[in-house]
N, C-alpha and C positions, 0 to 999 in steps of 0.2 A: 504494499499500500504506500510505503514511504518512497519506494523507487518511482511509482507512478506519479506521486505528487511532485517529486523533483523533476521527472520528465515533462510533466505538464507545465511547471513552472519555467522550465528552460525553454520549451516551445513558445510559450507566451512572451518570454523575453526577446527571443529571436523575432517574433512577429512584431514585437513593439519597436525593435530596432530597425526592422525593414520599413515600418510605416512612418518613421520619423525621418525628416530630411537631414542630409549630411551638411549642416550649415556650420562652417568654421571660418575663423579670421574674418577676411574682408567680405566673405559672403553674408555676413550679418548685416551689411549695409541696408539691405532691403530684406524684410522678413518674407522670404520667398514662399512660404507655404501659407501666408495669410493674405489672400488676393486683396490688394488695396482698392480695388474697383469692384463695385457691386454689380453682378450680373442680373439684368431685368429679364422678365418672362418674354418669350418671343411674342412679338406683336404683328408678326407677319407670317405668311405661309411658310412651311418648314424649308423650302428650296430657297428662300431668301435669308440673308444673314440675320443673326439675333443682334439686336441693338444692346449696347452696354451703357449702363448709367454711371456717370462720373460725377461725383459732388465736389464741391470746392475743398472740403476737408480731406477726402480720400486722395485727390490728385496731389495734395501737398504732403501726404503721410508717408514720404520716403525717408529713410534714415541717412544721416550723413556718415562719413567714414569713421567718425568717432562714436557712432552709436546714438547720437542725439538727434531728436526730430528736427528737420529743417523747416523753419516757418518763414513766411513772407516778412520782410523787414520794412518796406516802404512801397508806396505806389511807383510805378513806372513814369518816367519823364515822357514828354511827347516824342523826343528824339529816340528814346529807347524803344517805345512802342513802334515807331517808324522802322527801326532797325530790325526788330523781332518780326514784324509783319513780312518784311521782304526775305528774312530767313525762312518763315513759313511758306513763303511762295516758291521756295526751292533755290533762292539765290545763294551763291558762294560769297564768302568775305570779300573777295576781290570785286565781284559784281555788285554787292551792296556799296562798297566804297566808291565804285565808278559812278553808280546811280546817284548817290548823295553827294558826291564831290568831296569826299573825305579820304583819309589815308587808311590803308588796310590795317594798320596797327590800331587805328582809332576804332575800327569796327570791332576788332578783338577786344579792346578795352570796353567798349559799351556792352558787348556780350558777357564779359566777366561781371560787369555791374548789374546786368539783367539777372544772371543766374543768382547772384547774391541777394538782390532785392526780392526775387521771387522764392527763394529757398529751393531752387531747382537744381537737379543733378546734371542736366545737360540741356541742349537746345530744343529737342523733342519734348522733354518734360516741361520746359519754360513755355512752349507753345500750348501745351495741354492746360497748364495753370492760367495762362492768359486767356484762354477760351472760357475756363470755369470762372474767372473773375469778371469777364466782360471787358477786358482791357482792349480788345481789338475793335469793339463797337460792332456794328452790323457788317458782316461779310457775305459776300455772294454765296448762295446756296449752290451746291452742284448735285447732279443726280448720282445716286449710289449704284455701284455696279453689282448686279445680282450674282456675278460670278465669284464675288469674294466669299470664301467659305467661313463657316463658323470658327475654325481653328485659326484661320488668318486674322479674324477679328480679335481672337484671344491674344495673338501675338502683338497686335496693334495696342491692345489693352496694356500689355506689359511695357512696351515701348513708351506709351503715353505717361506712365508713372516713373519713368527714368530708368528702367532696368536695362542691363547690358544683354547682349545675346545669350551669354552664359546663364545669367540669372533667369531670363525668360524660358530658356530650355529646361532648367531644373524645376521651375514652376510647373511646366507642362509635361515634365518626364520625357523630354526628347534631348537630342544632342545639339550643340551650338551650330553645326552645319546644317541641321534640319531647319533651325530657325533662319539662318541665313538664306537658305532655299525658299522658306516661306516669304521673307522680305522681298526677295527678287521678284516673286510672283505678284506680291501686293503692289510693288513699284509699277510693274507692267499694268496691272488691272486699274490701278488709280491714276495712272500717268504721272507719276511723281519720280523724283531723283534723289530724295533724302529722307531720313527718318523724321525730321521736323515737318517736312512737306507732307508725308504720309499721315502723321498725326492731324495736321491741319485739314487735309482732305477728308479724314475720317469724321471729324466734328462737323464740317460743312456739309458732309453727305448724309449725316445722321447715323453713321455706323457707331460713333461714340456720342453719347448725349449728355449734356450738362443739366443738372437739376440742382435747385436750392433746397438744402435739407429743411430749412425752416418752412418753406412753403409746402413741402411734402407732409410735414407734420400737422399743418393747419387743417 
């Protein structure tokens, strides 16, 4: 009887270890197994992608390298919004500099200030937070592509909250190379060329949806 108990305990221990993520060191940056974006129920036929609900709080709930939550520090300036909007349109730093008549290093400086102001991990994360806060104002809506799969929307979800390819892969139990393949297909389907532009297109087409938590509770 004792042997059976020990065997059962060992089996449960193994199952417990398998079910828990191997999160170590820098991988603690984002709690990979606590999806920071809530999935809403499908509001369209099964062949169309499920929309995801991104709230202001969840879009900003990615942890910094030190393990502390990163929170917005201040509103963006008009120039910073202009720079971020161009990045969201898929422009490179060089193209933004040329369009605004400023130096490339000035664009990089603006982006560093934007990430700090929004508490964002990268430019794609900054674009998502800006959409959630309404920093961009009204942006032209685009038709969503029904060929975008549910798994591809899940990948977009991870990108929108600042995750790397490795982190998204661990969240979805697939390899980094699989995530890169998903992103290549997403770029083609959405007609984009960068992660930031993909996130912007996802919000503008309704694949990612911003909702105000206070209004939802009312």
